[in-house]
VEXDREN-2710 file (C-alpha; in Angstrom, 1 decimal):
% VEXDREN-2710
k/r/px/py/pz
1/UNK/0.0/0.0/0.0
2/UNK/1.5/3.3/-1.1
3/UNK/2.1/5.8/1.7
4/UNK/1.7/9.4/0.7
5/UNK/2.7/12.1/3.2
6/UNK/1.4/15.6/3.7
7/UNK/4.9/16.8/2.8
8/UNK/4.9/15.0/-0.5
9/UNK/1.4/15.8/-1.6
10/UNK/1.5/19.5/-0.8
11/UNK/4.9/20.1/-2.4
12/UNK/4.8/22.2/-5.5
13/UNK/7.7/20.0/-6.8
14/UNK/5.4/16.9/-7.1
15/UNK/2.5/17.8/-9.4
16/UNK/-0.4/15.7/-10.4
17/UNK/-2.0/16.3/-13.8
18/UNK/-4.2/14.0/-15.9
19/UNK/-5.5/13.4/-19.4
20/UNK/-8.8/11.7/-20.3
21/UNK/-9.2/9.2/-23.0
22/UNK/-13.0/8.8/-22.5
23/UNK/-15.6/10.2/-20.2
24/UNK/-14.7/7.7/-17.4
25/UNK/-11.1/6.9/-18.2
26/UNK/-8.7/8.7/-15.9
27/UNK/-5.0/8.4/-16.8
28/UNK/-2.6/10.1/-14.4
29/UNK/0.5/11.9/-15.5
30/UNK/3.1/12.7/-12.8
31/UNK/5.5/15.3/-14.1
32/UNK/8.4/15.8/-11.8
33/UNK/9.4/19.4/-12.3
34/UNK/7.8/22.7/-11.5
35/UNK/8.7/24.0/-14.9
36/UNK/6.5/21.3/-16.4
37/UNK/3.5/22.7/-14.6
38/UNK/4.3/26.2/-15.8
39/UNK/4.2/25.0/-19.4
40/UNK/1.1/22.8/-18.9
41/UNK/-1.5/25.3/-17.6
42/UNK/-1.8/27.4/-20.8
43/UNK/-5.0/26.5/-22.6
44/UNK/-8.6/25.4/-21.6
45/UNK/-7.8/21.8/-22.5
46/UNK/-4.9/21.7/-19.9
47/UNK/-7.3/22.8/-17.1
48/UNK/-9.9/20.2/-18.2
49/UNK/-7.2/17.5/-18.0
50/UNK/-6.0/18.7/-14.6
51/UNK/-9.6/18.6/-13.3
52/UNK/-10.0/15.1/-14.6
53/UNK/-7.0/14.2/-12.5
54/UNK/-8.5/15.8/-9.5
55/UNK/-11.7/13.8/-10.0
56/UNK/-9.7/10.7/-10.6
57/UNK/-8.0/11.0/-7.2
58/UNK/-11.5/10.7/-5.6
59/UNK/-11.6/7.1/-6.8
60/UNK/-8.7/6.0/-4.7
61/UNK/-10.3/6.9/-1.4
62/UNK/-13.7/5.3/-1.9
63/UNK/-12.7/1.9/-0.5
64/UNK/-10.9/3.2/2.6
65/UNK/-13.6/5.8/3.2
66/UNK/-16.2/3.0/3.0
67/UNK/-14.3/1.0/5.7
68/UNK/-13.8/4.0/7.9
69/UNK/-17.5/4.9/7.9
70/UNK/-19.5/1.7/7.4
71/UNK/-17.4/-0.7/9.6
72/UNK/-17.2/2.0/12.2
73/UNK/-21.0/2.1/12.4
74/UNK/-23.6/-0.5/13.4
75/UNK/-24.2/-1.4/9.7
76/UNK/-21.2/-3.8/9.3
77/UNK/-19.0/-5.9/11.5
78/UNK/-16.0/-8.2/11.2
79/UNK/-16.2/-10.9/13.8
80/UNK/-12.6/-12.0/13.5
81/UNK/-9.6/-10.7/11.5
82/UNK/-8.3/-12.7/8.5
83/UNK/-5.2/-12.2/6.4
84/UNK/-5.2/-8.6/5.2
85/UNK/-8.2/-7.5/7.3
86/UNK/-6.6/-6.7/10.7
87/UNK/-6.8/-2.9/10.1
88/UNK/-10.4/-3.2/9.1
89/UNK/-11.1/-5.3/12.2
90/UNK/-9.4/-2.7/14.4
91/UNK/-11.5/0.1/12.9
92/UNK/-14.7/-2.0/13.4
93/UNK/-13.8/-2.7/17.1
94/UNK/-12.5/0.7/17.9
95/UNK/-9.0/-0.6/18.6
96/UNK/-7.1/1.1/15.8
97/UNK/-3.8/2.8/16.5
98/UNK/-2.1/5.7/14.7
99/UNK/-0.3/3.1/12.6
100/UNK/-3.5/1.9/11.0
101/UNK/-2.8/1.6/7.2
102/UNK/-6.4/2.3/6.2
103/UNK/-6.4/5.6/8.2
104/UNK/-3.0/6.5/6.6
105/UNK/-4.2/5.7/3.1
106/UNK/-7.3/7.8/3.5
107/UNK/-5.3/10.8/4.9
108/UNK/-2.8/10.6/2.0
109/UNK/-5.5/10.3/-0.6
110/UNK/-7.4/13.3/0.8
111/UNK/-4.5/15.6/0.9
112/UNK/-3.4/14.5/-2.6
113/UNK/-6.8/15.5/-4.0
114/UNK/-6.6/18.9/-2.1
115/UNK/-3.1/19.5/-3.6
116/UNK/-4.5/19.0/-7.1
117/UNK/-7.4/21.4/-6.5
118/UNK/-5.1/24.0/-4.9
119/UNK/-2.8/23.9/-7.9
120/UNK/-5.7/24.4/-10.3
121/UNK/-7.0/27.3/-8.4
122/UNK/-3.6/28.9/-8.3
123/UNK/-3.1/28.6/-12.0
124/UNK/-6.5/29.9/-12.8
125/UNK/-5.6/33.3/-11.2
126/UNK/-3.3/34.2/-14.2
127/UNK/-4.9/32.1/-16.9
128/UNK/-6.2/33.7/-20.1
129/UNK/-9.4/31.7/-20.5
130/UNK/-13.0/32.2/-21.5
131/UNK/-14.8/33.6/-18.5
132/UNK/-17.5/30.9/-18.5
133/UNK/-14.9/28.1/-18.6
134/UNK/-12.8/29.8/-15.9
135/UNK/-15.8/30.1/-13.6
136/UNK/-16.7/26.4/-14.1
137/UNK/-13.1/25.2/-13.5
138/UNK/-12.9/27.3/-10.3
139/UNK/-16.3/25.9/-9.1
140/UNK/-15.2/22.3/-9.7
141/UNK/-11.9/22.7/-7.9
142/UNK/-13.6/24.4/-5.0
143/UNK/-16.2/21.6/-4.8
144/UNK/-13.5/18.9/-4.8
145/UNK/-11.6/20.7/-2.1
146/UNK/-14.6/21.3/0.1
147/UNK/-15.9/17.8/-0.3
148/UNK/-12.5/16.5/0.8
149/UNK/-12.0/18.8/3.7
150/UNK/-15.5/18.0/4.9
151/UNK/-14.5/14.4/5.3
152/UNK/-11.2/15.4/6.9
153/UNK/-13.1/17.5/9.4
154/UNK/-15.5/14.7/10.3
155/UNK/-12.7/12.1/10.6
156/UNK/-10.0/14.0/12.4
157/UNK/-11.3/17.4/13.6
158/UNK/-8.3/19.6/13.7
159/UNK/-6.1/19.2/10.7
160/UNK/-3.8/21.1/8.3
161/UNK/-5.7/23.4/6.0
162/UNK/-3.5/24.3/3.0
163/UNK/-5.5/26.4/0.5
164/UNK/-2.6/26.9/-2.0
165/UNK/0.3/24.8/-3.1
166/UNK/3.1/24.5/-0.6
167/UNK/6.8/24.1/-0.8
168/UNK/8.4/21.2/1.2
169/UNK/9.5/23.8/3.8
170/UNK/6.0/25.3/4.0
171/UNK/4.4/21.9/4.3
172/UNK/6.5/21.0/7.3
173/UNK/5.4/24.2/9.0
174/UNK/1.7/23.9/8.0
175/UNK/0.0/24.0/11.4
176/UNK/-3.3/22.3/12.2
177/UNK/-6.3/24.5/11.9
178/UNK/-9.2/24.2/14.4
179/UNK/-12.5/22.7/13.2
180/UNK/-14.1/26.1/13.0
181/UNK/-11.6/27.3/10.5
182/UNK/-11.9/24.2/8.4
183/UNK/-15.7/24.5/8.5
184/UNK/-15.5/28.1/7.4
185/UNK/-13.2/27.3/4.5
186/UNK/-15.6/24.5/3.4
187/UNK/-18.7/26.7/3.5
188/UNK/-16.9/29.5/1.6
189/UNK/-15.8/27.1/-1.2
190/UNK/-19.3/25.7/-1.6
191/UNK/-21.1/29.0/-1.5
192/UNK/-18.9/30.2/-4.3
193/UNK/-19.1/27.0/-6.2
194/UNK/-22.9/27.0/-6.1
195/UNK/-22.8/30.3/-8.1
196/UNK/-19.9/29.3/-10.4
197/UNK/-21.0/25.8/-11.4
198/UNK/-23.5/25.1/-14.2
199/UNK/-26.7/23.1/-13.3
200/UNK/-25.9/20.4/-15.9
201/UNK/-23.3/19.3/-18.4
202/UNK/-23.2/17.7/-21.8
203/UNK/-22.5/14.0/-22.3
204/UNK/-18.7/14.3/-22.3
205/UNK/-18.7/15.8/-18.8
206/UNK/-21.2/13.7/-17.0
207/UNK/-19.9/13.1/-13.5
208/UNK/-18.6/16.6/-12.9
209/UNK/-19.9/18.6/-10.0
210/UNK/-22.9/20.8/-10.7
211/UNK/-24.4/23.7/-8.9
212/UNK/-27.0/21.3/-7.5
213/UNK/-24.2/19.0/-6.1
214/UNK/-22.6/22.0/-4.5
215/UNK/-25.9/23.1/-2.9
216/UNK/-26.7/19.6/-1.6
217/UNK/-23.3/19.3/0.0
218/UNK/-23.5/22.8/1.4
219/UNK/-26.8/21.9/3.0
220/UNK/-25.2/18.9/4.6
221/UNK/-22.4/21.1/5.9
222/UNK/-24.9/23.5/7.4
223/UNK/-26.7/20.7/9.1
224/UNK/-23.4/19.4/10.6
225/UNK/-22.9/22.9/12.0
226/UNK/-26.5/22.9/13.2
227/UNK/-27.3/26.0/11.1
228/UNK/-30.8/24.8/10.4
229/UNK/-32.1/27.9/8.7
230/UNK/-29.3/28.1/6.2
231/UNK/-29.6/24.3/5.6
232/UNK/-33.3/24.7/4.9
233/UNK/-32.8/27.6/2.5
234/UNK/-30.2/25.9/0.4
235/UNK/-31.7/22.4/0.4
236/UNK/-35.1/23.8/-0.5
237/UNK/-33.6/25.1/-3.8
238/UNK/-33.2/21.5/-4.9
239/UNK/-37.0/21.0/-4.7
240/UNK/-38.2/21.6/-8.2
241/UNK/-34.7/21.0/-9.6
242/UNK/-34.0/18.4/-12.3
243/UNK/-33.4/15.9/-9.4
244/UNK/-36.2/13.8/-8.0
245/UNK/-36.9/10.4/-6.5
246/UNK/-37.2/7.5/-9.0
247/UNK/-40.5/5.6/-8.6
248/UNK/-38.6/2.4/-7.6
249/UNK/-35.7/2.4/-5.2
250/UNK/-34.0/-0.6/-6.9
251/UNK/-33.7/1.4/-10.2
252/UNK/-31.5/4.0/-8.5
253/UNK/-28.6/1.6/-8.2
254/UNK/-28.8/-0.4/-11.4
255/UNK/-25.5/-0.3/-13.2
256/UNK/-27.2/0.2/-16.5
257/UNK/-29.0/3.3/-15.1
258/UNK/-26.2/5.4/-13.7
259/UNK/-26.6/9.2/-13.4
260/UNK/-30.4/8.9/-13.3
261/UNK/-32.5/11.9/-12.0
262/UNK/-32.0/10.9/-8.3
263/UNK/-28.2/11.0/-8.5
264/UNK/-26.7/14.4/-7.6
265/UNK/-23.1/13.5/-7.4
266/UNK/-21.2/10.2/-7.6
267/UNK/-17.6/9.1/-8.0
268/UNK/-17.2/7.4/-11.4
269/UNK/-15.7/4.1/-12.3
270/UNK/-15.5/2.0/-15.5
271/UNK/-15.1/-1.8/-15.4
272/UNK/-13.8/-2.3/-18.9
273/UNK/-11.0/0.4/-18.6
274/UNK/-7.8/-0.8/-17.0
275/UNK/-7.3/0.9/-13.7
276/UNK/-10.8/2.4/-13.7
277/UNK/-12.7/-0.5/-12.1
278/UNK/-12.9/-1.7/-8.5
279/UNK/-13.3/-4.9/-6.6
280/UNK/-16.9/-4.3/-5.6
281/UNK/-17.9/-3.2/-2.1
282/UNK/-18.9/-6.1/0.1
283/UNK/-18.1/-8.7/-2.6
284/UNK/-18.0/-12.2/-1.3
285/UNK/-17.8/-15.8/-2.5
286/UNK/-19.7/-17.2/0.4
287/UNK/-22.9/-15.7/1.8
288/UNK/-22.9/-17.9/4.9
289/UNK/-20.9/-15.2/6.8
290/UNK/-21.6/-11.7/5.5
291/UNK/-20.5/-8.6/7.4
292/UNK/-24.1/-7.2/7.8
293/UNK/-25.1/-6.8/11.4
294/UNK/-28.2/-8.4/12.7
295/UNK/-29.1/-4.9/14.0
296/UNK/-29.2/-3.6/10.4
297/UNK/-31.3/-6.5/9.2
298/UNK/-33.8/-6.0/12.0
299/UNK/-34.0/-2.2/11.3
300/UNK/-36.5/-2.5/8.4
301/UNK/-40.3/-2.5/8.9
302/UNK/-42.4/-5.2/7.4
303/UNK/-43.1/-4.4/3.7
304/UNK/-40.1/-2.1/3.3
305/UNK/-38.8/-2.6/-0.3
306/UNK/-35.3/-1.5/0.8
307/UNK/-34.8/-4.6/2.9
308/UNK/-34.1/-6.6/-0.3
309/UNK/-31.4/-4.1/-1.3
310/UNK/-29.1/-5.2/1.5
311/UNK/-29.6/-8.9/0.6
312/UNK/-26.8/-10.6/-1.4
313/UNK/-27.4/-11.7/-5.0
314/UNK/-25.1/-13.7/-7.3
315/UNK/-23.2/-12.5/-10.3
316/UNK/-21.1/-15.3/-11.8
317/UNK/-19.0/-16.8/-9.0
318/UNK/-19.5/-13.8/-6.6
319/UNK/-22.1/-12.3/-4.4
320/UNK/-22.8/-8.6/-3.8
321/UNK/-25.6/-6.7/-2.0
322/UNK/-28.3/-6.0/-4.6
323/UNK/-27.6/-2.3/-4.0
324/UNK/-24.1/-2.8/-5.4
325/UNK/-24.8/-5.6/-7.8
326/UNK/-23.0/-5.1/-11.1
327/UNK/-21.3/-7.2/-13.8
328/UNK/-17.6/-8.1/-13.4
329/UNK/-15.6/-7.6/-16.5
330/UNK/-14.0/-10.8/-18.0
331/UNK/-11.2/-8.6/-19.3
332/UNK/-10.2/-6.6/-16.2
333/UNK/-11.8/-8.8/-13.5
334/UNK/-13.3/-5.6/-12.1
335/UNK/-16.7/-4.1/-11.7
336/UNK/-17.4/-0.5/-12.4
337/UNK/-20.6/0.8/-10.8
338/UNK/-20.2/4.4/-9.5
339/UNK/-20.1/5.2/-5.8
340/UNK/-23.1/7.5/-5.0
341/UNK/-22.2/10.4/-2.8
342/UNK/-25.3/12.6/-2.9
343/UNK/-28.8/11.7/-4.0
344/UNK/-32.2/13.3/-3.8
345/UNK/-33.5/11.0/-1.0
346/UNK/-30.7/12.2/1.2
347/UNK/-31.7/15.8/0.4
348/UNK/-35.3/15.2/1.4
349/UNK/-34.3/13.6/4.7
350/UNK/-31.9/16.5/5.4
351/UNK/-34.6/18.9/4.6
352/UNK/-37.0/17.1/7.0
353/UNK/-34.4/17.3/9.7
354/UNK/-33.9/21.0/9.2
355/UNK/-37.6/21.8/9.0
356/UNK/-38.2/20.0/12.3
357/UNK/-35.5/21.9/14.1
358/UNK/-36.9/25.2/12.9
359/UNK/-40.7/24.4/13.3
360/UNK/-41.2/21.1/15.2
361/UNK/-43.5/18.7/13.5
362/UNK/-44.3/21.0/10.6
363/UNK/-46.3/19.6/7.7
364/UNK/-43.4/20.3/5.4
365/UNK/-41.1/18.2/7.6
366/UNK/-43.6/15.3/7.5
367/UNK/-44.0/15.7/3.7
368/UNK/-40.3/15.4/3.1
369/UNK/-39.9/12.4/5.4
370/UNK/-43.0/10.6/4.1
371/UNK/-42.1/11.1/0.4
372/UNK/-39.1/8.8/1.1
373/UNK/-41.1/6.3/3.2
374/UNK/-43.9/6.1/0.6
375/UNK/-41.5/5.3/-2.2
376/UNK/-40.3/2.3/-0.1
377/UNK/-43.8/1.0/0.2
378/UNK/-44.4/2.3/3.8
379/UNK/-47.3/4.2/5.2
380/UNK/-47.0/7.9/6.1
381/UNK/-46.1/8.8/9.6
382/UNK/-48.3/11.3/11.4
383/UNK/-48.4/13.1/14.8
384/UNK/-50.2/10.0/16.2
385/UNK/-46.9/8.0/15.9
386/UNK/-44.5/10.9/16.0
387/UNK/-45.8/13.3/18.6
388/UNK/-42.8/15.3/19.7
389/UNK/-39.8/17.0/18.1
390/UNK/-37.5/14.4/19.6
391/UNK/-39.7/11.6/18.2
392/UNK/-39.3/13.2/14.8
393/UNK/-35.5/13.4/15.2
394/UNK/-35.6/9.7/15.9
395/UNK/-37.8/9.0/12.9
396/UNK/-35.4/10.8/10.6
397/UNK/-32.4/9.0/12.0
398/UNK/-34.2/5.7/11.5
399/UNK/-35.3/6.6/8.0
400/UNK/-31.7/7.5/7.0
401/UNK/-30.6/4.2/8.5
402/UNK/-32.8/2.1/6.2
403/UNK/-32.6/4.4/3.1
404/UNK/-28.9/4.9/3.0
405/UNK/-27.0/1.9/4.2
406/UNK/-23.5/1.4/2.7
407/UNK/-23.6/4.9/1.2
408/UNK/-21.2/6.4/3.8
409/UNK/-23.7/8.2/6.0
410/UNK/-24.5/6.1/9.1
411/UNK/-21.4/6.8/11.2
412/UNK/-21.6/10.6/10.5
413/UNK/-25.3/10.5/11.2
414/UNK/-24.7/9.0/14.6
415/UNK/-22.0/11.6/15.4
416/UNK/-24.3/14.5/14.3
417/UNK/-27.1/13.2/16.4
418/UNK/-24.9/12.6/19.5
419/UNK/-25.7/8.9/19.4
420/UNK/-22.4/7.3/18.4
421/UNK/-21.3/6.2/21.9
422/UNK/-24.7/4.9/23.1
423/UNK/-25.5/3.2/19.8
424/UNK/-22.1/1.4/19.5
425/UNK/-22.0/0.5/23.2
426/UNK/-25.4/-1.1/22.7
427/UNK/-23.7/-3.3/20.1
428/UNK/-21.3/-4.6/22.8
429/UNK/-18.5/-2.2/21.9
430/UNK/-17.2/-0.1/24.8
431/UNK/-16.1/3.1/23.1
432/UNK/-15.0/6.4/24.6
433/UNK/-15.7/10.0/23.6
434/UNK/-12.3/10.5/22.1
435/UNK/-12.9/7.7/19.6
436/UNK/-15.4/9.8/17.7
437/UNK/-12.3/11.1/15.9
438/UNK/-9.7/8.9/14.2
439/UNK/-6.0/9.1/15.1
440/UNK/-3.7/11.2/12.9
441/UNK/-1.3/8.8/11.1
442/UNK/1.8/8.3/13.3
443/UNK/4.1/8.6/10.3
444/UNK/2.8/12.2/9.7
445/UNK/3.3/13.1/13.4
446/UNK/6.9/11.8/13.2
447/UNK/7.7/13.5/9.9
448/UNK/6.7/16.9/11.3
449/UNK/8.0/16.1/14.8
450/UNK/6.7/19.4/16.2
451/UNK/3.7/19.0/18.4
452/UNK/3.0/22.7/18.1
453/UNK/2.5/22.2/14.3
454/UNK/0.9/18.7/14.2
455/UNK/-0.2/17.0/17.3
456/UNK/-2.0/13.7/17.9
457/UNK/-5.7/13.7/18.7
458/UNK/-6.3/13.1/22.4
459/UNK/-6.6/9.5/23.6
460/UNK/-4.3/8.1/21.0
END
């Protein structure tokens, strides 16, 4: 597993550009001189290629992100470690150390993506480009940077906050920023991106961040910060947008129906392109021992169509949850379904949460919640079953549990609701408050070797 340090990824000496051979084919170039970057960023096509490289970097952190969120929560569990799964087991059982390779891989991939976005934003300042193209490129780079920093914030709390390319010396001196500063930078990027980005793209740019994606993510950021009024305002803008619920939940995830109206943003893959596929999330050859918790299986009400989505189905010699079921290429031995980051059902549930915090039990809050429930084949909830503001909070958390499993939300939902410790302790895992954050990789701590610049999270 390749280790990428903050020093290496923020250095202006090591630059990451890319070219694209098809709409889902990301091919990295790694020029090794600053002069190369100066010559590269000259025309519009150069910036498009560099942005493709930034999007491509998102691919590399889907799998470790999945493990750090889903196995951390009460959705998945690993009863015993096997060859190659010790780090996952430790994350699942809250016994990881600062030497955990999954945590290190995620940290490195995130700061690599940020370095790419920072370089693009710097080069745009002096670029002689069409104004429309320049605005789009700036919006995309800001979205990628904000998306990445939001995960850094939720995983580690205080962390370095480089907003421009750094020299090796500057990287070593880049002090941790407090969560408030990181949150402010995220919100600023997304607020700007929401105005700069177009609402849609042509066929050749499907998968790029749109203004709707930026607004959906901004709404999630506002909710995390408990700014419910702003969350409601920005999320309400997506009502009446091109995005909507599909009539059938199963159709959202079909590999032959990617980028349907419900998908707001997803990380793209392609199974037939070498290096662009993946090994499928939760793939197994034996369904007698799947990682799904009994707690998750029991979370669904009778008649809920979504219950079938977590069940395993067969493709060739392998099994995958129906939510992720996709053909495996006989050429690359990989599958290529996209990883959904934001979709309209998530927006409706966030909107229901915000509405309830502003006006408890409001009709619009029930409407948003029940729209998602009804699509799943469930009856609408009313004040007869949900009679208090706290009841409604519980109903939203429960609905998110059964609507969004394996999509990278559950652990963060528990944190935001203040339920992480009680929920995981109820699963037989004795966790402490400090374990709501992950340890900063020890190799990064040792490389900087200055606690005043980069210090370990308490408890580790």
